[in-house]
N, C-alpha and C positions, 0 to 999 in steps of 0.2 A: 807366748809359751805356754804349753794348760799348764792346771796344776799337778804339780805331787803326790801322792797315797799315802800315808802311811801308818801306821794301827798306835793308836794312844796307849800311853802308860796311866792314865788317871785321865782326868776328868779338863776336859780343854771347853769353853765358852766361842761361840762365835767369832768370827772375828778378831783377831786373837793373837799375841807374838803370841810364839811356841818355837821354842827350842828343843836340840837330840838331849835321847834317853843312856846318858852312857852306858845303864850296863844292856839296851839290848838298841842293838842293830836298825834300825829301822821303824823307827815305834820316835817317840814325840810326848811333851807334858807342854802345858801350859806355864808360858815364860814366866821367873821371876825380875827378882829388880836388879835391876844388868846388867841379862844374863846377853847365853853367844848367840843369839836371832839365826835361827834356820830359816822361818819365814810366816804368810797368818797364816789361819786356818780359816776355815770354809766361813761361808756369813751364813746358813742355811741350819737350826736348831737336827737334831737328828726326831724331834716330833712330833705331835703338833702342837705353835699354843694357846694351848687348853688350860688359863688360870687357874680356873678355878679346881684343875686337877693336876696339874703336874707344874710346884713347885718356881724349879729352877726347867729351861731349855738352853738341857749340852750344844753340843756342833757331837763331841765322842763323850761314852766313860771308855773306861777299860779295858780296853779289846777290842773295840769299834776302830771300821776302819771311815779315819781322817785325811780332804781332802787342801792342801796348804803349801800354800800360794809360792813363790819364790824373790831369789833374787832376780833381777830389771824385773819380777815383773811389772806392770802399773793399772792403776785405778782399783785396784785391791780397799774394800772399806777396811777401817779398823779398828772399833771401838778406843776414843780416849777415857784418858782420868785426871784432864783441866785444862783450861783454855787452850790454845794452839793458836799460831799466825804461821799460815801458805808460807811453806820452806826453809820452814822450822828441823831439821833432824832428831829423830825422831829416837827414841829403846821404851822399854817395856818394863811400867811401875810391879808391887811386887805382887799387883793380879793379871798379869795379862797384856795390860792396858799401855795403849798408849801417853808417852811424855817426852817433852821435851829435853835433848838429848843436853847435856851438855859434853865442855872439851876433852875427850878423854875417858868418852863410858861407849860402851859399845853403841851402834848405829846398827838400825833396824830398818828404816823409810824416812822416808819423805814426803810432808806435806804436803799435799797438793790444793789443799783447802783448810782455810778459820773452824776453829771451833773454841765455841763462849765457855764449855759447860763439862764438865764429869757425865763419861755414858751420849755420849754424840757418836758416828759415826761420817768416819771424815774418808772424801779417797785418797788412798796415798802410791809411790810405787819405793817395791820393796828394793834397799838400794845398804846390802850388810855390807858395815867396817867393824873388822874383830880390835881389838883395844886386843893390843896385856892386863891381868888382873890381877 
């Protein structure tokens, strides 16, 4: 399934979990800890990676269009917030990175490979499971 396009309601990093902006239809925000996940942001940044000129390479800033991978998409890259084991259920941390989900937490994806440390990119299958908050 091709990725959907949304409008960013704030700064969103590449390959991070995103959540819906309840104040604006068809808008998304970078997900917060244990948020209700809508998908994962596009892999690429909105600007060239010029380390001497651009401090942070966002996928989108407010009002930019953003590609979002959704439920059932597979082999999608996500940035992790810590060590991950393949087939872990994943949720968002406070910055939209993937961390292992505990029972009863929102789930946004299933890891398809291991990660040793925060900041790594791994492939996942987006599998959204909602729990009561």
